[in-house]
C-alpha positions as CSV (number, residue, x, y, z in Angstrom):
1,M,205.1,-29.9,221.1
2,P,208.5,-31.2,222.2
3,K,208.8,-33.3,225.3
4,P,210.6,-31.8,228.4
5,T,213.7,-33.9,227.6
6,F,214.2,-31.8,224.4
7,F,214.5,-28.6,226.4
8,R,217.0,-30.3,228.7
9,L,219.4,-31.0,225.8
10,A,222.6,-29.0,225.6
11,D,222.1,-25.9,223.4
12,E,224.5,-27.3,220.7
13,K,222.7,-30.6,220.4
14,R,219.2,-29.0,220.5
15,M,220.1,-26.5,217.7
16,R,221.7,-29.3,215.6
17,L,218.4,-31.2,215.8
18,I,216.4,-28.1,214.9
19,K,218.7,-27.3,212.0
20,A,218.3,-30.9,210.7
21,A,214.6,-30.7,210.9
22,Y,214.5,-27.4,209.0
23,A,216.7,-28.9,206.3
24,E,214.5,-31.9,205.8
25,F,211.2,-30.0,205.7
26,A,212.9,-27.6,203.3
27,R,214.0,-30.5,201.1
28,A,210.6,-32.1,200.9
29,P,206.9,-31.4,201.6
30,F,205.7,-32.7,205.0
31,A,204.2,-35.9,203.4
32,D,207.6,-36.8,201.9
33,A,209.9,-35.7,204.7
34,S,211.7,-38.5,206.6
35,I,212.5,-38.8,210.2
36,S,215.5,-41.0,209.1
37,N,217.0,-38.0,207.3
38,I,216.5,-35.8,210.3
39,I,218.2,-38.1,212.7
40,K,221.0,-38.9,210.2
41,D,221.7,-35.2,209.7
42,A,221.4,-34.5,213.5
43,G,223.7,-37.4,214.3
44,I,221.3,-39.0,216.9
45,P,219.8,-42.5,217.2
46,R,216.1,-43.0,216.2
47,G,215.3,-43.8,219.8
48,S,216.6,-40.5,221.0
49,F,214.3,-38.7,218.5
50,Y,211.2,-40.2,220.1
51,Q,212.5,-39.1,223.5
52,Y,212.1,-35.5,222.2
53,F,209.1,-35.7,219.9
54,D,206.1,-37.9,219.4
55,D,206.4,-38.1,215.6
56,K,207.2,-36.2,212.4
57,A,204.2,-33.9,212.9
58,D,205.3,-33.0,216.4
59,V,208.7,-31.6,215.2
60,F,207.1,-29.9,212.1
61,F,204.6,-27.9,214.1
62,Y,207.3,-27.0,216.6
63,L,209.2,-25.4,213.8
64,L,206.1,-23.5,212.8
65,E,205.6,-22.4,216.5
66,R,209.2,-21.1,216.6
67,M,208.6,-19.0,213.5
68,R,205.3,-17.7,214.8
69,Q,206.9,-16.6,218.1
70,N,209.7,-14.8,216.2
71,T,207.0,-13.1,214.0
72,E,205.1,-12.0,217.1
73,Q,208.2,-10.6,218.7
74,M,209.0,-8.7,215.5
75,M,205.5,-7.3,215.4
76,R,205.5,-6.1,219.0
77,Q,208.9,-4.3,218.4
78,T,207.7,-2.8,215.1
79,V,204.5,-1.3,216.8
80,I,206.7,0.2,219.5
81,D,209.2,1.6,217.0
82,Q,206.4,3.2,215.0
83,H,204.9,4.7,218.1
84,G,201.6,2.8,217.7
85,D,201.0,3.9,214.1
86,F,199.0,0.9,212.9
87,F,199.4,1.2,209.2
88,A,203.0,2.3,209.3
89,A,203.8,-0.7,211.6
90,M,201.9,-3.1,209.4
91,A,203.6,-1.8,206.2
92,E,207.0,-2.2,207.8
93,M,206.2,-5.6,209.3
94,F,204.8,-7.1,206.1
95,D,207.7,-5.8,204.1
96,R,210.1,-7.6,206.4
97,L,208.0,-10.7,206.6
98,I,207.8,-11.0,202.8
99,D,211.6,-10.8,202.7
100,T,211.9,-13.5,205.4
101,I,209.4,-15.9,203.8
102,V,210.4,-15.5,200.1
103,Q,214.1,-15.1,200.3
104,G,215.2,-15.7,203.9
105,P,217.3,-18.6,205.3
106,H,214.2,-20.8,205.6
107,A,212.6,-19.8,202.3
108,D,212.4,-23.4,201.0
109,F,210.7,-24.5,204.3
110,Y,208.1,-21.8,203.9
111,A,207.6,-22.7,200.3
112,N,206.8,-26.3,201.2
113,V,204.5,-25.1,204.0
114,F,202.5,-22.8,201.8
115,M,202.4,-24.8,198.7
116,Y,201.7,-28.3,200.1
117,M,200.0,-28.0,203.5
118,D,196.4,-27.3,204.3
119,F,195.1,-24.0,205.7
120,H,195.1,-25.2,209.3
121,S,198.9,-25.7,209.0
122,V,199.6,-22.5,207.1
123,S,197.5,-20.4,209.5
124,K,200.0,-21.3,212.3
125,L,202.4,-18.9,210.6
126,S,200.1,-16.0,210.6
127,P,200.8,-13.2,213.2
128,G,197.1,-12.5,213.4
129,P,194.6,-12.9,216.3
130,K,194.6,-16.4,217.8
131,K,192.9,-18.1,220.7
132,P,194.8,-17.9,224.0
133,P,197.7,-17.9,224.6
134,H,198.3,-16.4,221.1
135,G,195.6,-13.8,222.0
136,Q,198.2,-12.0,224.1
137,L,199.5,-10.5,220.8
138,T,196.1,-9.2,219.9
139,Q,195.7,-7.7,223.4
140,F,199.1,-6.1,223.0
141,L,198.0,-4.5,219.7
142,V,194.7,-3.4,221.2
143,E,196.5,-1.7,224.1
144,N,199.4,-0.1,222.0
145,I,197.9,1.0,218.7
146,D,197.2,4.7,218.5
147,R,193.5,5.0,217.7
148,T,193.5,8.7,217.1
149,P,193.6,8.5,213.3
150,L,191.4,5.4,213.1
151,R,187.6,5.3,212.8
152,V,187.2,2.6,215.4
153,D,184.8,2.9,218.3
154,S,185.7,-0.1,220.4
155,D,188.2,-2.8,221.1
156,D,186.1,-5.2,219.0
157,D,186.3,-2.8,216.0
158,L,190.1,-2.7,216.3
159,R,190.3,-6.5,216.5
160,M,188.2,-6.7,213.4
161,L,190.5,-4.2,211.6
162,I,193.5,-6.3,212.7
163,R,191.9,-9.5,211.3
164,Q,191.2,-7.8,208.0
165,V,194.7,-6.5,207.6
166,M,196.3,-9.8,208.6
167,G,194.0,-11.5,206.1
168,L,195.4,-9.2,203.3
169,F,198.9,-10.4,204.1
170,M,198.0,-14.1,204.0
171,Q,196.1,-13.5,200.7
172,T,199.1,-11.9,199.2
173,I,201.4,-14.7,200.3
174,G,198.9,-17.2,198.9
175,H,198.8,-15.2,195.6
176,Y,202.6,-15.5,195.4
177,Y,202.7,-19.2,196.0
178,N,199.7,-19.9,193.6
179,H,201.7,-18.3,190.9
180,R,204.8,-20.3,191.9
181,A,202.9,-23.5,191.8
182,A,201.9,-22.7,188.3
183,G,205.5,-22.2,187.3
184,E,205.7,-18.4,187.5
185,V,207.9,-16.8,190.2
186,L,206.7,-13.2,190.8
187,P,209.3,-10.6,191.6
188,I,209.4,-9.8,195.2
189,G,208.9,-6.1,194.4
190,E,205.6,-7.0,192.7
191,V,204.4,-8.9,195.7
192,K,205.2,-6.0,198.0
193,S,203.6,-3.5,195.7
194,R,200.4,-5.6,195.6
195,L,200.2,-5.7,199.4
196,A,201.0,-2.0,199.7
197,Q,198.1,-1.2,197.4
198,L,195.7,-3.3,199.4
199,L,196.8,-1.6,202.6
200,N,196.4,1.8,201.0
201,W,192.9,0.9,200.0
202,I,192.1,-0.1,203.5
203,Q,193.7,3.0,205.0
204,Y,192.4,5.6,202.6
205,G,189.5,4.0,200.8
206,V,189.1,2.8,197.2
207,V,186.5,5.3,196.0
208,A,188.1,8.4,194.4
209,P,186.9,11.9,195.7
210,K,184.0,13.3,193.7
211,E,186.0,16.3,192.4
212,A,188.7,13.9,191.0
213,T,186.0,11.8,189.1
214,N,184.6,14.9,187.5
215,V,187.9,16.1,185.9
């Protein structure tokens, strides 16, 4: 994470450095990204960079952490707006996240993360349950999700459901980027429809009612 000197920078200079880092990691995968390009774009000496970050990985994971925090904030607000309706909140949240990841202002950055980094790196983007302090989001969900329509008997059951649903989202994003790596860009509507179907199966089950199968 950034050193304390980074947070003492003037807002304009700090945001200029962040913007330059996003641009470089959007231009190239992590392995090919260059600190030289970041400091050139940010207009700072190389020595100044090392006053703020230990190395290239330090600034890269800081960008991931910023995005994770924004995602968690979005999720909290969505759950509140949907009055604790778990599946309605997840459907809205995932729809917005797909827009952000696939066609938002940092889409190229996300593409390089998902297509070239290992699972450990990619998992930092997931809004799912984490170890503390990220576990605060999980606790928020446990305390604010309306359990009335859910067949969950305990907090642990609810946490397991949350993990399963978050996993569906990450699988869907992985599906999109696997196709992209193979040279096929899936329409965003198709990606959303796939995730909506998976959520529907979790919510309502995949086995058709007996009366429907006998028609």
